[in-house]
C-alpha positions in Angstrom: 73.5 57.1 67.4 72.2 54.2 65.4 72.7 51.9 68.3 70.5 54.1 70.4 67.8 54.1 67.8 67.9 50.4 67.3 68.0 49.7 71.0 70.5 46.8 70.8 72.0 47.5 74.2 75.3 45.7 74.5 74.6 43.1 71.9 76.9 42.8 68.8 75.8 45.4 66.3 76.5 45.5 62.5 75.2 48.5 60.7 75.8 47.0 57.3 73.7 44.0 57.9 70.7 45.8 59.5 67.6 46.1 57.3 65.5 49.2 57.1 62.5 47.3 58.6 64.4 47.0 61.9 64.6 50.8 62.4 62.0 52.4 64.6 60.3 55.7 63.8 62.8 58.5 64.7 63.4 62.2 64.7 67.0 63.4 64.6 68.1 67.0 64.8 71.7 68.0 64.0 72.6 71.6 64.8 75.3 73.7 63.0 76.4 71.1 60.3 79.5 72.4 58.6 80.3 69.8 55.9 78.1 68.0 53.3 80.0 64.8 54.1 78.2 64.4 57.4 74.9 64.5 55.6 76.0 61.9 53.0 77.1 59.5 55.7 73.9 59.8 57.6 71.8 59.4 54.4 73.7 56.2 53.5 72.7 54.6 56.8 69.3 56.1 57.7 67.3 54.7 54.8 63.7 55.7 54.3 61.6 53.1 56.1 58.3 54.6 55.2 57.4 55.2 58.9 57.5 59.0 58.8 61.0 59.4 60.2 62.8 62.7 59.8 66.3 64.2 59.9 66.5 68.0 60.5 69.7 69.9 60.2 70.7 73.5 60.7 73.6 75.0 58.9 75.2 78.3 57.9 76.8 76.7 54.8 75.1 77.0 51.5 76.8 73.9 50.1 75.2 71.8 52.9 71.8 73.3 52.5 71.9 72.7 48.7 71.8 69.0 49.3 68.2 69.1 50.5 65.4 69.2 47.9 63.9 72.6 47.3 60.7 71.8 49.1 62.6 70.8 52.2 64.7 73.9 52.7 63.8 76.8 55.0 65.9 80.0 54.9 65.8 81.5 58.4 64.9 85.2 58.4 66.1 87.6 61.1 64.5 87.2 64.5 61.9 89.6 65.7 62.6 91.9 68.7 61.2 89.6 71.3 63.0 86.4 70.1 66.2 88.4 69.5 66.2 89.5 73.2 65.5 86.0 74.5 68.4 84.6 72.5 70.8 87.3 73.6 69.9 86.8 77.3 70.2 83.1 77.0 73.8 83.5 75.8 74.7 86.5 78.0 73.3 85.1 81.2 73.5 81.3 81.0 73.7 80.8 84.7 71.3 83.6 85.8 67.9 82.8 87.1 65.6 82.1 84.1 68.5 83.4 82.0 67.1 86.9 82.4 68.9 90.2 82.2 69.5 92.1 85.5 67.5 95.3 85.5 70.6 97.6 85.8 71.9 96.1 82.4 68.5 96.2 80.7 68.9 99.5 78.8 72.4 98.8 77.6 71.5 95.3 76.6 68.5 96.4 74.6 70.7 98.9 72.8 73.2 96.2 71.8 70.4 93.8 70.7 68.9 96.5 68.5 72.2 96.9 66.6 72.3 93.1 65.9 69.3 93.5 63.5 67.9 90.2 64.5 70.9 88.2 63.2 71.4 85.1 65.4 75.1 84.9 64.6 75.7 88.4 65.9 73.4 87.9 68.9 75.1 84.7 69.9 78.6 86.1 69.4 78.0 89.3 71.4 76.0 87.5 74.1 78.7 84.9 74.6 81.4 87.6 74.8 79.4 89.5 77.4 78.8 86.4 79.5 82.5 86.5 80.3 82.4 90.0 81.6 81.5 91.3 85.1 77.8 92.2 85.4 78.4 95.8 86.2 76.7 98.7 84.5 80.1 100.5 84.1 81.8 97.6 82.2 78.8 97.0 80.0 78.6 100.6 79.1 82.3 100.7 78.3 81.9 97.7 76.1 78.8 99.2 74.4 80.6 102.5 73.7 83.7 100.7 72.2 81.5 98.4 70.1 78.7 100.6 69.0 79.7 104.3 69.0 81.6 104.0 65.7 78.3 103.0 64.0 76.7 106.3 65.0 79.6 108.6 64.2 80.9 107.2 60.9 78.3 106.8 58.3 80.9 105.8 55.7 81.5 102.6 57.5 78.1 101.2 58.2 76.8 98.0 56.7 76.3 99.7 53.3 80.1 100.2 52.9 81.0 98.2 49.8 84.0 95.8 49.9 85.2 95.1 46.3 86.3 91.6 45.7 89.3 92.4 43.6 90.7 94.9 46.1 90.1 92.5 49.0 91.8 89.6 47.3 94.8 91.7 46.3 95.1 93.0 49.9 95.1 89.4 51.3 97.8 88.4 48.9 100.0 91.4 49.6 99.6 90.8 53.3 100.9 87.2 52.8 97.6 85.6 54.1 97.3 83.4 51.0 99.5 80.5 50.2 99.8 78.4 47.0 97.9 75.2 47.0 98.7 72.7 44.3 98.6 74.2 40.8 96.2 77.0 41.8 97.1 80.6 41.6 97.0 82.8 44.7 94.0 84.5 43.3 92.1 81.2 42.9 92.9 80.2 46.5 91.7 83.5 47.8 88.5 83.2 45.8 87.8 79.9 47.6 88.4 81.6 51.0 86.1 84.4 50.1 83.3 82.0 49.0 83.7 80.2 52.4 83.2 83.5 54.3 80.1 84.2 52.3 78.7 80.7 52.9 79.4 81.1 56.6 77.4 84.4 56.6 80.5 86.4 57.7 80.1 88.5 54.5 77.0 89.2 52.4 77.1 89.4 48.6 75.8 92.8 47.4 76.3 92.3 43.7 77.7 89.9 41.1 79.0 90.7 37.7 77.4 89.6 34.5 79.2 86.2 34.5 78.1 85.6 38.1 81.4 86.3 39.9 81.2 88.2 43.2 81.7 91.9 42.5 81.2 93.5 45.9 80.2 92.6 49.4 79.5 94.1 52.8 80.0 93.0 56.4 77.3 93.4 59.0 78.0 96.2 61.4 78.3 94.0 64.5 80.5 91.4 62.8 82.8 94.2 61.7 82.9 95.6 65.2 83.7 92.2 66.7 86.6 91.8 64.2 88.0 95.2 65.1 87.6 94.5 68.8 89.5 91.2 68.5 92.2 92.7 66.2 92.8 95.6 68.6 93.0 93.3 71.6 95.8 91.4 69.9 97.5 94.5 68.6 96.9 93.2 65.1 95.2 96.3 63.7 94.8 100.0 64.6 91.8 102.1 63.6 93.0 105.6 63.8 90.3 108.3 64.2 88.6 110.4 66.8 86.4 107.4 68.0 88.8 104.6 68.4 92.2 104.7 70.0 95.0 102.6 68.7 96.7 99.5 69.9 100.0 99.7 71.7 102.2 98.4 68.9 100.1 97.7 65.7 101.5 96.5 62.4 98.5 97.6 60.4 96.9 101.0 60.5 93.7 102.4 59.0 93.0 106.1 59.0 89.4 107.3 59.4 88.3 110.9 59.8 91.8 111.9 60.9 93.2 115.2 61.8 96.2 116.4 59.8 98.8 115.6 62.4 100.1 112.3 61.0 100.4 108.9 62.7 100.2 109.1 66.5 103.5 109.2 68.3 102.8 106.1 70.5 102.9 103.9 67.4 106.2 102.5 66.4 106.4 103.3 62.7 109.2 100.8 62.0 106.8 98.0 62.7 104.0 99.2 60.5 103.4 96.9 57.5 100.1 98.3 56.2 98.5 101.7 55.9 95.0 102.1 54.5 93.5 105.6 54.2 89.7 105.9 53.9 89.4 109.6 54.6 88.6 111.5 51.5 88.7 114.8 53.4 92.4 114.9 53.9 94.0 117.7 51.7 96.1 116.3 48.9 99.1 118.3 50.2 99.1 116.7 53.6 98.2 113.0 53.0 101.9 111.9 52.9 102.2 113.1 56.6 100.6 109.8 57.4 103.6 107.9 56.1 106.5 108.2 58.6 109.9 108.0 57.0 110.7 105.1 59.4 107.9 103.0 57.9 110.3 101.6 55.3 109.0 98.0 55.6 105.5 98.8 54.3 104.0 96.0 52.2 100.6 97.6 51.7 100.0 101.3 50.9 96.3 101.9 50.0 95.5 105.6 49.4 92.6 105.0 47.1 90.4 107.0 49.4 92.4 110.2 48.8 92.5 112.6 45.9 96.2 112.5 45.0 97.7 115.0 42.6 101.4 114.2 43.1 103.3 111.1 44.3 106.3 111.9 46.4 109.6 110.2 45.4 109.8 108.6 48.9 107.2 106.1 47.8 109.9 104.6 45.5 112.1 103.8 48.5 109.5 101.4 49.9 111.4 98.3 48.8 109.0 95.8 50.5 105.9 97.3 48.9 103.6 94.6 47.3 100.4 96.6 47.0 100.1 100.3 46.0 96.7 101.8 45.3 96.3 105.4 44.3 93.2 107.2 43.3 94.6 109.5 40.7 92.1 111.7 39.0 93.9 111.4 35.7 95.7 108.5 34.2 99.4 108.6 35.2 102.5 109.0 33.2 104.6 105.8 33.3 107.6 106.4 35.5 111.2 105.3 34.8 111.6 101.6 35.6 107.9 100.7 35.6 108.6 98.0 33.0 111.1 96.5 35.5 108.3 95.4 37.8 108.3 91.9 36.3 105.8 90.5 38.8 103.2 93.2 38.2 99.8 91.7 37.6 97.4 94.7 37.4 98.2 98.1 35.8 95.4 100.5 35.3 95.1 104.0 33.8 98.6 104.4 32.5 99.4 106.7 29.6 100.9 105.5 26.4 104.4 106.8 25.7 106.8 105.6 23.0 109.2 104.2 25.5 106.6 102.5 27.7 104.8 100.8 24.8 108.2 99.5 23.5 109.0 98.0 27.0 105.5 96.9 27.9 106.2 93.4 26.7 108.5 92.9 29.7 105.5 93.0 32.0 104.6 89.4 30.9 102.8 88.6 34.2 100.1 91.3 33.7 96.5 90.0 34.0 94.8 93.4 33.8 95.9 96.3 31.7 94.3 99.7 31.0 96.3 102.0 28.7 95.2 105.4 27.7 96.1 108.3 25.3 97.1 105.8 22.6 97.9 107.3 19.2 97.7 105.6 15.8 101.4 105.7 15.3 101.9 103.6 18.5 99.4 100.8 17.6 101.8 98.5 15.7 104.3 98.4 18.6 101.4 98.1 21.1 100.1 95.0 19.3 103.6 93.5 19.3 104.1 94.1 23.0 100.6 92.7 23.9 101.5 89.5 22.0 104.0 88.7 24.7 101.4 88.6 27.5 100.3 85.1 28.1 98.2 85.7 31.3 96.2 88.8 30.2 92.5 88.5 30.9 91.3 92.1 30.9 92.4 94.7 28.3 91.3 98.4 28.1 92.7 100.5 25.3 91.6 104.2 25.0 92.7 106.5 22.2 94.1 110.0 22.8 90.8 111.5 21.6 87.6 110.7 19.8 89.1 111.2 16.4 92.2 109.1 16.9 92.2 105.8 14.9 93.1 102.6 16.8 94.9 100.3 14.3 94.2 96.9 15.8 93.6 94.8 12.8 96.8 92.8 13.6 96.0 92.3 17.3 96.8 88.8 18.5 97.1 87.5 22.0 98.3 84.2 23.4 95.5 84.0 26.0 91.7 84.4 25.6 90.4 87.6 27.2 87.4 87.8 29.6 87.0 91.6 29.2 87.9 93.8 26.2 87.2 97.5 26.2 88.1 99.6 23.1 87.6 103.4 23.2 88.4 105.1 20.0 87.8 104.9 16.3 88.6 101.4 14.9 90.4 100.7 11.7 88.6 98.6 9.2 89.1 94.9 10.0 89.7 95.4 13.7 86.6 93.4 14.7 87.8 90.5 12.5 91.4 90.6 13.6 93.3 87.4 14.5 92.3 87.9 18.1 88.6 87.9 17.3 88.8 84.9 14.9 90.7 82.8 17.5 89.5 84.0 20.9 86.5 86.2 20.3 84.0 83.4 21.2 85.5 83.3 24.7 84.9 87.0 25.5 82.5 87.6 28.4 82.5 91.5 28.4 82.8 93.8 25.4 82.8 97.6 25.3 83.0 99.8 22.2 83.1 103.6 22.4 83.9 106.5 20.2 83.9 104.2 17.1 81.1 105.3 14.7 80.4 102.0 13.0 78.4 102.3 9.8 77.0 98.7 9.9 75.1 97.5 13.0 77.4 96.4 15.8 74.9 93.6 16.5 75.7 92.2 13.1 79.4 92.5 13.7 79.4 91.1 17.2 76.7 88.4 17.2 79.3 85.7 16.8 80.6 86.5 20.3 78.2 83.9 21.6 79.5 83.8 25.2 79.1 87.5 25.9 77.4 88.3 29.2 77.8 92.0 29.1 77.8 94.5 26.1 78.3 98.3 26.3 78.0 100.5 23.2 78.8 104.2 23.5 78.8 106.5 20.5 79.6 103.5 18.4 77.0 103.4 15.6 75.8 105.9 13.0 72.8 103.9 11.7 69.1 104.3 12.5 68.0 100.8 13.5 69.3 98.2 16.0 67.9 94.8 15.2 68.3 92.0 17.7 67.2 89.0 15.6 66.2 85.6 17.0 68.8 83.6 18.9 71.3 86.5 19.1 73.3 86.9 22.3 71.8 84.0 24.2 74.0 84.5 27.3 73.9 88.2 27.5 72.8 89.4 31.0 73.6 93.1 30.8 73.5 95.6 27.9 74.1 99.4 27.9 73.3 101.5 24.9 74.6 105.1 25.3 74.5 108.1 23.0 73.8 106.4 19.7 72.8 109.6 18.0 70.9 108.4 15.0 69.1 105.3 16.3 65.3 105.8 16.1 64.1 102.2 16.2 65.1 99.1 18.3 63.7 95.7 17.3 63.9 92.7 19.7 62.8 89.5 18.1 61.4 86.6 20.1 64.2 84.3 21.1 66.8 87.1 21.3 68.4 88.2 24.5 66.7 85.4 26.5 69.0 85.7 29.5 69.0 89.6 29.7 68.6 90.8 33.3 69.7 94.5 33.0 68.9 97.0 30.3 70.1 100.6 30.2 69.4 103.0 27.3 70.9 106.4 27.8 70.8 109.6 25.6 69.2 108.1 22.5 67.6 111.4 21.6 66.1 110.2 18.3 64.4 107.2 19.9 60.7 107.9 20.4 59.1 104.5 20.7 59.7 101.8 23.3 61.9 99.0 21.8 59.6 96.8 19.8 59.5 93.3 21.2 60.5 94.3 24.7 57.6 92.1 25.8 59.8 89.1 24.9 62.4 90.1 27.5 60.9 88.0 30.3 64.2 87.7 32.4 64.8 91.4 32.7 64.9 92.6 36.4 65.9 96.2 35.9 65.4 98.6 33.0 66.7 102.2 32.9 65.9 104.8 30.2 67.8 107.9 31.1 68.1 111.3 29.4 65.6 110.4 26.8 63.3 112.5 24.6 60.0 113.6 26.4 58.0 111.8 23.7 59.8 108.5 24.5 58.9 109.0 28.2 55.2 109.5 27.3 55.2 106.3 25.2 57.0 104.4 27.9 54.4 105.3 30.5 51.6 104.1 28.2 53.5 100.9 27.3 53.1 97.5 28.9 56.2 96.8 31.0 54.5 95.0 33.8 56.8 92.0 33.4 59.9 94.1 34.5 60.0 94.5 38.3 62.0 97.8 38.3 61.7 100.5 35.6 63.3 103.9 35.8 63.1 106.7 33.2 64.3 110.3 32.9 64.4 113.1 30.4 66.6 116.2 30.6 64.1 117.8 32.9 62.3 115.0 34.7 62.8 111.6 36.2 60.6 108.9 37.7 60.0 105.2 38.4 57.2 103.3 36.8 54.9 101.9 39.5 55.7 98.3 40.5 53.3 95.7 39.4 
């Protein structure tokens, strides 16, 4: 490229010895750049010669775009209807006169383009795929029906369907799609892949948690339909409902809006490795009809879309199972042998029993644990068992009731936690236990509930300087909450719920400087808007729900112009404050 710019012809050419003055004025456009390395190499050679030369690149990768200065970046918005149609036709009819759509395909083509929502990626992919098909109205209509009809019939699976990061990563790992790389865990490798999909616009981030990790995503309708179309074509996946048929011999099956007649007979159940149920309408008594007895090699059984009251014993015979997700309405009783699952990494909503707590230490690979119905008499053994867990990053402990005392003053863990949620009355000294003195400063999320502290929780927790999220529920009996200067500098989200005596909240300048989300709920004695809320310049959303009517009146008269979104409600009325 540089030879062409320099115009050396066939003469010897040495890039390293060429001075910037020898370069002519140039304009270079590079389309669809995938790696930042390309840009660095070009920048090293094409020095600024002061002659108004320019290099323009297009990319779908955020990492590549980030190299340019802020004033030199343009984020491309969706195309308007006219330009979307022109792009689609250019790809669908590359050899047709003027790249125009034949009149007999015009109506079907317009319908497809409408569903692409102006996204160039979807328009190019669909158009290129259709360019390989016969230009017959019948074939295009068949393609349209297969690709689009699901979007009309299934509102649960439109682009607003949320894909949760944790669930997706665990499914990838259970399916065997992720391999170890170096010293990285499978979860870390999967996170990298997920980030790449986001950067390539295959998935869009809907929400991030308070410490900026992806929380949930969605996939554009047409991208999803292309994935399904490709998967079915290769018998990789079957979508089983009244709209889609199924592949001839799929290994993975999703159930959507199914009738209660089980897996179709033309599917070989012995080959099925994955079953995922999205249909929440299936009666709890009949959901297990979707698991044929021959499907003994199942690796993934995700029934989180179903209301399950009882788990059949046959699930225990699935010796190849790596992922089991059940949406139990109540926390489950630990079954015999649960503590033998030595590779278990996540265990949520399991009830505390004497035997289980004693054997809990065997589950040393746990990273996430939620244990409920804990009694005071079990706390000493629970702390001992938890001390054996060297990978734990998220811990939720809930007492058997609001009056049960959690004796956690001797809690110590080998590993710092990211999230700690304690629901129950706390014994004196729990918040200064060995865990808090050693690892407290590394906590990112903290929740306290059912623990009526006499002294302000702000005073007791302010040393947790890295907190990004704090939730307090029925956890304070005092009348004032005072956020003094420089407290919780990294906190992005705070929820204050049902603090029955609180009648004043003070926010001093310099406190909560990173706060983005504020939610105050059921503080019935609070009449005045938090004093100093004007200092919260970073807040994007503020919710004041189930508040006293006098508070609502004062809120409407207050000056909250600096907060883009404000929502309030009393027991009888709700509203948004007008945007400024």
